[in-house]
Structure formats: C-alpha cells, structure tokens
N, C-alpha and C positions, 0 to 999 in steps of 0.2 A: 885586707884591712890591717893596718898597723895598730889599731886601737887595742888597749888591754881588754881581755875578756876573762872573767873569772867564772868558772863552771863549778857550782856546788850541787851535789846530789846526795840524797839519802835513801837507802833501801834496807830491807831486812837482811838480805844476802844476795849472792849472785844469781839465784834462781828467780828473784823478784826485782831484778835490775833491768828495766826495759831499754832497748836500743843501746845497750852497753857498748858494743863494738862500734856502732855507727857514731855515737857521740865521741868516743875516743878518737876515731879517725878524723872527725871534723875538727876537734880541738887540736890535734896534731898538725893540721894543715894551716893553723893560724900562728903567725910568728910570735905573738905576745899573749898567748893564752895560758891559763893555769887551771888545773882541774883538781878538785878535792872531793873525793867520794867517801861517804861514811856508810858502813854496814853496821846495823845495830846488833845483829846476831850472825856473824860470818860463819860459814861452814868450813869443814876441814879442807875442802877443795878450793876455797876462795883464797887468792894470793894477796897478802898484804903488800902494798907498794906497787902492785900491778892492777888488781881488780878494785882495790879500795885502799884508802890511806889510813883511816882510823876506825877502830872497832867501837863506835859510839853512834848515837843518834845525831842527825843534823839538827842542832838546836842552838839556842842563844849563846851559850858559853863557848863552844868551839868556834862559832863565827866571830866572837869578840877577839879571839886569839889570832885571827888571820891577818890583821892589819890591812883591811880593805881600803882602797882609795876613797876618800870622802867626797870626791866629785863624781862618783859613779852613778849610773842609773841602774836600779835593782829591779829585777822581775821575779816575783815569787809565785809559785804554783803549788798548792797543797791544801790540806784541810784548814778550816778557818782558824782553829787554835794555833796551829803551826805558823800560819802567816802572821797572826797577831804577835806571837812571841818573836819571830824573826824581824818583823818590822820594828818593834821596840828595840831589839838589839842593834839593828843597823842605824837607827836614829841615835842611840847611845854612842855608837862608834863615830858619829859625826856626819852621817848622811842627812841631807835635808829630807824631811818627810814627803815632800812633793815629788821626790825622785824615786820613791818606792812604789812600785806598781804590783798589784796582786790579781790573781785569777784562781778561783776556788777549784779544787780538784775533788770531785765526789759530789754527793747530793747536797743541794742547797736547802735552805729552810723551806717549809711547806708554803706553797703559794696557792691561794684559793680566791682568785678574783671573782666577783659576782656572787660570792657567798657571804663573806665577812663584809659588813657595811653595805649590803645590797640595797637597803632602803634608801640610801642617798646616791646610789650609782645612777648615772643617766641611762635611759633606755637606748638600745642600739638604734642607729640612725644613718642616713646617707651621709657620706663625707662632705666636708665643706669644699667649695670650689666647683669648677666646671666638671661635669661628668666625664668619666673616662671613655675611651673608644675601644677598649680591649675586650677579651672574652668575659663572660659573666662569672662572677664569684658569688656563690650562695653560702650563707651561714645558716645551716639548717635549723639549729636550735633557736637562733635569734629571729628567724623568719625574715631574713634580709638578703636581697640579691642586688649586687652592684656590678657595673661594668669595670673591669680592671683599668687602672690608671698607671701609666709608667712613671708618674711622679713618686709612687711608692717603690721602695727598694725590695720589699718582701710582702708576703701575705700577712705577716705579723703587723707590719706598719699599716696595712689597709685595715686590719681588724681594730687596731688602736685608733685609727682615724674615725672609725664608726662606733667607738665605745662598745665593741663586742667584748665581753669578758674573756680573757685569754691569759694563759700561763706562759712565762718565759723567764730566762735567767741570763744565759751567756750571749744570745743573739748571734752566734757564729757556728751553730751546728755541732757543738761539743757536748752540752750537758743533757740534751733530750728533754728538758723540762717542758718544751712547747710541743712535744710529740702528740699527734691526734690522728683520728681516723679520717682518711680521704674516702668519702662515700662514692664519689665518681670523678672521673677526669684524671689528668696527669699533670705533674709539675716539673720544672727545671730547678736545679740547685746552683747557687752561687753565693758563697763558696760551697764546695761539696762537703757533706757531713763527715766528721772524723769516723763515725760508725753509722751505717745505714739504719733507719728506723725499722720497726717490725713490719712484716708484710701487711700491706693495706693501710699503713700509716704514713704520715709525712712529718717533717719538721718545718713548721711554718716560718721560723725565724730567718731562714736562708733560702726560701723557695718562692718561685713565681709561677703562675698558672701557664701551662702550655696551651690549654684550651679552656673551655668551660669546666669549672670544678664545683663540687659540693663538699663543704667541710662540716665536720661534726662539732660545730661551735654555735 
C-alpha cells in the first residue's frame, strides 16, 4: 500500500514494549510509514532514535506537534482517559471526530445485567422467529433450553435474543468480560480469542456450540 501510515506508540520502557521488533519490521516494509515511539521512563539500555524517539508519555501535547494529516482515520487503543485526551487532541488538530475510532485496553466499567434494574428486565424467553434446528443450548440459571439457530453469529447473540442476562464488552474475544463456565459440551471459536479463557470456561461473544451445551447463565 502507498497510503500514509503513522504509527504512534507509548510504553514505560523497552521491557514493556510489546511486539517492538515485529511492529518495526512491518512499518519498515511500508513505503510511506512513519513511526513515533514514546518511552515515559527509558532505561539505560534503551536507545533513543532506535528503540524510541522521545522520553515522554504519548499524550495530547506531543501529538499536536506531529502535524498529522487532517484527512486521516485514527485508531486508538488504550485506557479510557488516554483515549479521551488523544481524541480531543486529534480533533483540535483538524481531524473530524467521526474519523477517530477507539478500543479500550484493560478493564471496562462494571457490567451487572440482571441485577441493576432487574425489576423491569423481561424474563428469559424463547427467541422470536422459527425455531432453530441445531444442537440444544441450555441456559442453566435461566431455566431455558433452545435449539441453536445459525441466524445467530455467537452464543452471546442467542442469549441476547432470549433476554438472558449476560455480560459483554468487546464482542471479539479480547476483553474476557463475557467469560463464563461451560457446564457441559464444547464450542468452536470464530474469531479465536486473543487469550484463551480459564479451563472449563468459554467466551460466549465469539463462540458457537459444537454440540449440545449447558451454560452457567
């Protein structure tokens, strides 16, 4: 690709810089890529100009000095406060807010469906539409058993269609907010989780039943 790519990364030092070599190699393979890496507390073995460019945090002020293209699409990943600050800085630099996309890195806010506001939540029920023809999916705590329907992309979507109280955040197998116990059966993942769940657990946001399953929901 001949598109401009700007890679901005912040870490404490070289020991906390994940995939450093891989990202450098990928950036070097692109003809119009620029990399700016910030170490907030570089060690004596970290090489300025090689491992990192500036000894500072990746924050709003350094970003404002970069003269980023205003027609760029920006993708931010980090803690919520970091992304809020960087989003404001990018908009100040001339980017349209609709071009700034964010994904939280780390724990999200507490999610307690079925507890807060439980008095107004509908009771779990069979999903709308014709019944599925796949293996049985049992939500043990909700007392509900449903044949799997390929119209759903994941067990999470099936739970939502039945108003079964369920936790989720990323929906892509990254955050593990939706992790729960698989009481019996096996599942297939698509996409594969970034990190596998604990033994005996599954991530329902990106899994489908391989056969009959019983979920702790």
